[in-house]
N, C-alpha and C positions, 0 to 999 in steps of 0.2 A: 410632305405627303407625295407619294409616287403618282406618276401620271395615270396609271391604271386605276388606283384606288380613288383618285379624284374623279375620274370618269364614271366609275361604278357608283360612287356616292351621289354624284350629280344626277345619274340616271334614276336612282331611288327617290331622290328629292322630287324630280319631275313627275314620277309615278304617284307619289303621295299628294302632290299638289293637284294632280288630275282627278283625285277622288272627291266627290261632293256628296255629303250625307243628306238624306231627305229631311232629317231633323238633327238635333244636337246629340249624335250617337257615335261620333268618331273619337276614339280614345288616343291621347298622346301622353306618353310618360317619359320624362328625362330623369336619369339618376346620375348625379355627378360623381366623379372619382372620389373614393374614400368614404362615401355615404353608406350607412348600414342598409342593406337591401331588405332586411326584415321590417324596418320602419315603413318602407314603401309598400311591402306586402300587407302590412296592417292597415295602411291608409286605403289601399285598393279594396280590401275586404270591407272596410267601413263604407266606402263609396258604393259598393255593390248592394249593401243593405239600404242605403239611401235611394238608390235607383229603383228599388222595388215599389217606391211610391209614385213613380211616373204614371200619369193618367192614361196615356195612349198605350194600349196593349202591345202594339207592334214595336213602338219605340222602346218601351220597357224591356221587351224580350231582347231586342238588338243590343241595348246597353248592358244589361245583366250578363248576357252571353259573351259579349266582347270583354267585359271585365273578368269573367271567369277564365277566358282564354289567356288573358294577360297574366292572371294569377298563376295558372298552370305553367306558363313559360317562366315566370320569375322564380318559381319554386325549383326549377332545374339548376339554379345557381346557388352555390354555397356562400358566395360572397360577391360583391360588386366587382366587375372586371376592372383591370388596372386604370383604364381611362374613363370609366363609367360607361353608360350605354343608353340607348333610346329604344322604346318599344311603341309601336303603333298598331292599333287593331280597330276594325270596324266592318260593317256590312257594306260590301262593294257591289251588291246586286243592283242591276238597273231595273229590275222588275219589282213593282210594289207588292209587298207581302211575301216575297221570296228572300230567304236569308242566305247570304254567301259571305261568311266571315273570313277575313284575311288578316294575318299578323306579320308585321315586319319587325325584325330585331337587328339593331345596328350597333356594332362596337367599333367606333372610329379609332384611328391611330393617334389622334390628338384628343386631349382631355375634354370631356363634357363638363362645363362649368356652372350649369344651371340645374335647379330642381324644378320640374314642372309636372303637374297633373292637370289635364284639361279634357273635358268632354264637349265637343263642339261639332259644327257642320263641316269643318275643315280640319285637317291635321295641322299641328304646329310644326313648321319646318324651319323657322328662323334660326334657331341655334345650330342646326346642321348646315344651313347656308353660310353661317358665320365661319364654320370650320373650313369650308372649301374656299372662302373668300381670301384672296391674297392680301395681306395687311400692308405690305410695302407698296408704295405708289410713287410714280414719277410724274412731275408736272411738265406739260409741253405747251409752248406758245409759239405760234407762227404769226408773224406780223409784218405788214408793210404799210404804206401811207393810206391805202384804200380799205384794207381788211385785216382782221385778226381772228385767229381761231385758238381757243383755249381748250385743252384736252388733258386727260390723264392716261397713263399706261400702267395697267395693273395685271400681272400674270400674263394670260393669253388674250387679253382684251385691251383695246384702246377705246376711250369714250369721249366723244365730243361734248363738252360742257356748254360752251357758248361761242357764238360767232358774232363779231362786231363789224360794222361798216362805218366808215368815216364820212361818207358823202363827198369825199374829195375826188374830183374827176381829172385832175392833172392839167387841164387846159382851161383857162379863163381869159376873158377880155377885161382889161383894166377899166374900161368904161369911163375914162376921164380921170380916174384916180391915178395918183402917182405910182410909179413902179415900186417905190420903197414901201408905200402904204399897202399895196397889193401883196407884196412879199411878207409883210408883217401879219396880214390877215391869214395867209397860208400857214405861217409858222404857228399862229395861235390855234388854228384848226387842228394842225398836226399835234400840238401839245395837248389840247383838250381830248383828242382821240386816244393818245397814249395814257392820259390820266384815267379815262374810262376803262381801258384794257387793264391797267394796273390795279384799279379798284376791284374789277371783276376777279383778277387773279388773287388778290388779297382775301376777298370774301370766300373764294372757293378753297384756297390752299392753306390759309393760316389755321383753320380748325383742325387740319390733318397734319400739322407741322411735325408731330412726333413720328408719324409713319412715312413722311416724305423723304424718300431716299435721295432725291435730287431734282433739279429743274433744268430743262433744256430749252433754249430759245433760238428760233431761226427766222430768217427772212433776208431781204436784200441788205447789203452791207450798212448803208447809212441809217435806215430806220431802226433795225434791230439793235445796232450799237448805241444809238441815242436812247432807246428804251432801256437797255441794260445799264447804261452809265448815268441816266437821269434818275430823278427821285420819284419814280413811278411805282416801284415795288417796295413793300415793307422791307426793312433792313434784315429781318430774320429770313425772309424769302430770298433775298439777294445772296445770303450766305449759302443757300442751297443750289445756286447755279453751278452746274458741273460742265456745261458745254454751251457754246454759242456757234451756230452753224449757218453757213450760207445756203439758202434754199430758194427755189424758183417760185413756188406757189405758197399761198397762205390760207387756202381753204382746207377741206378734209384731205385732199391729195397732198397738201403741204405737210400735214401732220404725218402722213405715211412716209413722205420724203424725209422728214426730220428723224423719224425712227430708223429708216434705212441708213441715213448718214451717220447715225450714232451707234451703230451695231457694236463697235468695239467697247464703248462705254457701257452699253446695256447688255453685255454678253450673258449676264446671269438672269435676265428676264425671260420668262418662259416663251412668250411670243417671239422675241428676237432670236432665241436659241432655235426655235422650230423653223423660223424663216431661214436662218443660216444653214440648217441641215437640209432644207428643201432646195436651197440654192446650190449647195454642194452636190445634191442628187442630180439636179438639172445640168450642171456642168459635166458631171460624169456621164450623163445620158448623151450629151452632145459629142463628147470625146470618146464615146464607146468604152467608158471606164468600168470600174468595179461597182456596178449598180444593178438592181433588179426591180421589177414592178409587176403588179397584177398577179397572175397565176404563178409566175416564176419565183415569187417570194417564198411560197411554200417549199419549192424545190431547194432554194437557197438555205432555208431553215433546216431542212432534212440533212443537208450536207454540212451544216455547222458553219456556213460561209457568212452569215449575217453579223455585222458589227453593230449597226444601228437600224432598228425597225421603226418605220413611220406608218402609223395607222390612223385613218380618218375616224373622227368621233361618230360619223354617220354610218359606220359599218354595222353597228349593233353589238350588243353585249356578248352573245355567244361567239361570234367571229373574233372579236377583240380578245376575249378570254383564251380561246384556243391558240391564237397566234402568239399572244403574250406568253403563255406557258411554254410554247415551243422555243421562243426566243430566250427565255430565262434558263432553259436547260443547257444552252451553250454560252451563257453569260453575255448575251447581246443586250444592249440598252434599248429601251422602248419609249417612244413618244406617241401619245394619243393626241392628235392634232385637230382642233376645231376647224370648221370650214368657213368661218366668217372673216378671214383675211385672205389676201390674194393667193398666197402659196398653199394655204390650207384648202381653199376651194379647188385649186388646181390638182392637189393630191386626190381629192374625191372625184372630181369631174373628168379628169384626163387619165388618171392612173388607177382608177377603180378602188381608191382608198387604201392601197397597199404599195409601199415602196421601201427599198432597203439600200443602205450603204454597206458594201461587202468587204470582207477581209481579204478575199481573193476572187478572181474572176471565174465565173462558171459558164 
């Protein structure tokens, strides 16, 4: 799914999730690919008849009218679109007794796999959210003797799953115990901590093993190597280890450091790709290279000079659509970048949400 389509679908999902029906009067219809649309039309017609029995006059009118609007829309199709589609309709008026019916019709680029009819207080958005959810996931673990952070990287997001602390402070007084006994206690504490981290990783990642593209582990040399080489991870997860990195931190900043250190390995991950492009833009800016930002981006597009266009997700649909179309007319690639990682935030906050890598200097 292209960056723009994902952005637009995400925008519609958020709009649908923001609608709250006063009663069970919001209609959600999903028609899977290959399904006979006439069967759905027949079902909706039957539901319209059933809705005439609703006791509340206002609710009855809203449901019957919404179903009629859905029927009118479905009858525009001779057959179900190639990937199926979804239709949503309901009264979005914020004033009691005032009707304002709105219909959304979505034909995604990936197949709809479920058949749903539902009349509820909320629209059913789960199947659409599944379409834009990146299935492939990377497991990330940053670990030292004091702390460990377990996270995932999926598409343009990393997610901290769990943080563990060992209670180890590094300096203890033996208190009359022999040095050998003291060292044994420290080793046991370290072992028990790694066991907990390994169990956490097994619990989180084994259920997703089919979608797990790889695991990357980072930390100071001794601890991370002991964790990798010991019997702390399930053997199936061990097979998924694709890199072991030396990193300084093991909290959330350590996860970001682990991602940065693994850019070559993670080059096909959306977030890493976008970080790399923003870093190229920043280097070009410092060296007075072939880059543009802000209002100069439009001039660069008009001249056909843009090779890669970087647009912040926060710009809004109309602006993104206009600039996207202009970029595609000259075969420029486009990335719609979220603002919830450092480079994405910088694109929005510092450069007005618009930046470009150019084919030639302007």
